[in-house]
C-alpha positions, 0 to 999 in steps of 0.5 A, spaced: 550 100 433 554 094 431 555 092 438 548 092 440 547 087 433 553 083 435 550 082 442 543 080 440 544 075 434 548 072 440 542 072 444 537 070 438 542 065 436 542 062 444 533 064 443 532 060 438 536 053 440 532 053 446 526 054 442 526 049 438 526 043 443 522 046 448 519 053 447 521 059 451 525 062 446 522 069 448 525 068 456 532 070 453 529 074 447 525 079 450 530 081 455 535 081 450 531 086 447 529 091 452 536 091 455 540 093 448 534 098 446 530 101 453 529 107 448 525 105 444 517 102 445 515 096 448 511 094 442 517 095 437 520 090 441 515 085 442 514 086 434 522 085 432 522 079 437 516 076 434 519 077 427 526 073 429 522 068 433 517 066 427 523 065 423 526 061 428 520 057 429 519 056 422 526 053 421 525 048 427 518 046 424 521 044 418 526 040 421 521 037 425 517 035 419 523 031 416 524 026 422 518 026 426 511 025 424 505 029 425 498 027 427 495 033 422 489 030 423 489 033 430 494 038 429 491 042 424 484 043 427 489 045 433 493 050 429 488 054 426 483 055 432 491 057 435 491 062 428 485 066 429 484 066 437 491 069 437 488 074 434 482 076 438 487 075 444 492 081 442 485 085 440 483 084 448 490 086 450 487 093 452 481 090 456 485 084 461 489 087 466 496 082 465 497 084 473 491 079 474 493 074 469 500 073 472 498 069 480 493 065 475 498 063 470 504 062 476 499 057 479 498 053 472 505 053 472 507 049 479 501 044 477 503 043 471 511 042 474 508 037 480 505 033 476 510 032 471 515 031 477 510 026 479 508 022 473 515 020 471 514 017 466 509 022 463 511 023 456 517 018 455 513 013 451 509 015 445 502 011 445 498 016 442 490 015 443 486 013 437 484 020 434 477 021 433 471 027 433 473 027 440 480 029 440 479 033 434 475 037 437 479 038 443 485 039 440 482 044 436 480 047 444 487 047 446 489 050 440 484 056 440 485 056 449 493 057 448 493 061 442 488 066 445 493 065 451 499 067 446 495 073 444 494 076 451 500 074 454 504 069 453 510 067 457 510 059 458 506 057 450 510 053 449 510 049 455 503 049 456 502 047 449 507 041 450 505 038 457 497 038 455 500 034 448 503 030 453 497 029 457 491 030 453 494 025 447 500 021 450 505 023 446 512 022 448 515 029 449 519 028 442 512 028 438 509 033 443 514 038 441 514 038 434 507 038 435 507 044 439 511 048 434 506 048 428 500 050 432 506 056 436 508 058 428 501 059 426 500 064 433 506 067 431 504 069 424 498 071 427 501 076 431 505 078 425 499 080 421 498 085 426 505 089 428 508 089 421 502 093 419 503 098 425 510 099 423 512 095 429 518 091 427 525 094 426 527 090 420 534 092 421 535 088 427 529 083 426 533 080 420 540 079 423 537 077 429 532 071 424 538 069 421 541 068 428 534 065 431 535 060 425 541 057 426 540 057 432 533 053 431 537 048 426 541 047 433 536 046 437 531 041 433 537 037 432 540 036 439 532 034 441 530 030 435 538 026 437 537 026 444 530 025 444 524 025 449 529 024 455 533 030 454 526 034 452 524 032 459 529 035 462 529 041 458 522 042 459 523 040 467 528 047 466 524 051 462 518 051 467 522 052 473 525 058 469 518 061 469 515 060 475 521 063 477 520 069 473 513 070 474 514 069 481 519 075 481 513 079 477 509 078 481 512 080 488 516 086 484 508 089 481 505 088 489 
């Protein structure tokens, strides 16, 4: 057990570091759990992952809040709709076949990558639009849609949030990452409201992993804040390419 726990803790640290900057920590932590504990039910592994990653997301959010100004008029409604629709998404899992979603998500990620590469100044300057009723409504719509997607499927949630905050509200990547963390935290909490009561969290693994995820998140958020928008943009592009590769491979394997 100690070797397994040590491996998972190392992976949790790396996942927390990456997730704090651009999201996508699940790409590291979930495969690690499936590799280390193949005998356990997927729901239990996902629940354990959520418990660990939620603590890291909370730590990263606190770090950003100290140093980055969050536009709360926009972010809070987005977080609220994300919370409730994440629960709705989780409840819909058994109805919608994920094999139908995978090619659509893959296409959206490819479009997002091409657009970001084409618009070389995208996310470099922070010149947010004035926040009025239209922007608040759009933020709530984005939060709800991404929250529902996170509860239903999940991969790329942080990337989609960051891209939409940059594209729709003219945030730079640093402020988009900080705002995305707040919304992501609420979807993680919503997921835990299902996983914990249903007994799908292995606390003997989740709590040590959470501590390592927090340590990684502290390092990741520090690097993101210190190195700024250009650094986050590069990580964002690398993460998006990784997501495209993974979903593309999964699609080929399914067919």
